[in-house]
C-alpha positions, 0 to 999 in steps of 0.5 A: 738314211742314216746320214739324215738320222744322225743329222737330226740327233745333232739338231735334237742335242742343239736345241736341248742345249740352246732351249731354242723352240724347234720350229723357231730353229726350222724357220731361221735355218730355211731363211739363211738357205733362201735364195734371194729374190731381190740380189739382181735389184740390189746390184742395180740399186748399188749400181745407180747410186754409185754412178750417179755419185750418192746423189739420188735418193730411193725415189729416182733410184727407183724410177731408174729402176723402172726406166730399166725394166725393173718393175718395184715399188719405191718402199721396196726400194727405200727397205732394200737401201736401207738393208745395204747401209745406202743413203743419199748424201745430198741434204738441202742448204737454202741460198737466196742469191738477191742482192744489188741495187734495185729499181722499176725496169719491168713487171713481173709478168711471171707472177710466181707460175712456174709452168709451162705447156712447151718449151721457150714460153718461159725462162728463168736467170740468175747468178750465183757464186762460188767462193773457193780457195780465196777466189771466186767464180760465177755462173750465169745460166738459163733454165726453161720452166717447162722442163727444167732443162739448162738452155745456155750458162756461162761461167766466169771469175767476174760477175761483167755484163758481158757474162749477161750478154753471152749468155744470150748469145747462146739461148738467143741461138736456139730460137726464132727471133718474136717467139712470145718468150719471157725472160725473168730475173731478179732486179740485179743491174746486169738485168737493168743494163740498156745493153741486156734489155736492148738484146731483150727487145732485138730478140723479141723477148717480154722481160719479167722481174721479180719484185724488190727483195722477193727470191721466192717469185724466182724459186726454181732458179733458186732451187737450182742453185740450192740442188747444184751447191748441195749435189757438187760443192758441199758433197765433193772436194776439190785440188783447186778453182780449176777443178772445180770449174772443170766439175761443174761443167761436168755436173751440168752436162750430167743435170741436163742430160742424166740426171733424171726428175721425178717430175719429169715422168723420171726423165731427165731435162734434156730428153723430156724437152725433146720429147715435149717438142717433138709433141708439139 
């Protein structure tokens, strides 16, 4: 009792010196001793952000929190991230890979309809180039428009026809013949080559091509390359081309199996593909 009176007397003296209203003092005093009900969530936010190397913004972090059993609003996550100084490090840079001679080999069967109800209905492909340490590296992937998963890919130091053919061989091993699949690309020379076209015909796949010089006809593939370069090439530093190649392989695995997408209900592409195939 005596201690409480002395403590109250000290507070009165402090209030007189600082001219701070008593109600204001007690409000902030109580707030400073209050238990932070979001402490566990903040730890998870930091962990998710670190695990994904700063690639996640508040929307994907919210989805991952939901996956981990936390019920929380995305606006609250955004506020907590701001309080902790956590900011997504990715800044999108548009990339357009259209180049080369053009011809009238195949019609545009896709017609910018980038949705597919099931896997193995619509695939898209293209080639992108990386320049590092005075050298070039090329990536040739196939993307499924249902779950946006990478079906197959090849990395090469030359944009040769063999790169596109090896990519097809890897993808063809995963599907039966005559599956009514459409494979869309731009009008690059490798996609106009007789061997490439023959491989598609033998597998029973319909070839589709973008219109002349129109990268929007293959927008999903262009968007994937933009994400890849924003989240890997522009985000990290590399010691050599081999180091970058190793990180690229790791990123492609991360993209397929661990990187969640809001449009896929917070699932990574490979898991969404698996669930869709099971439900079909």
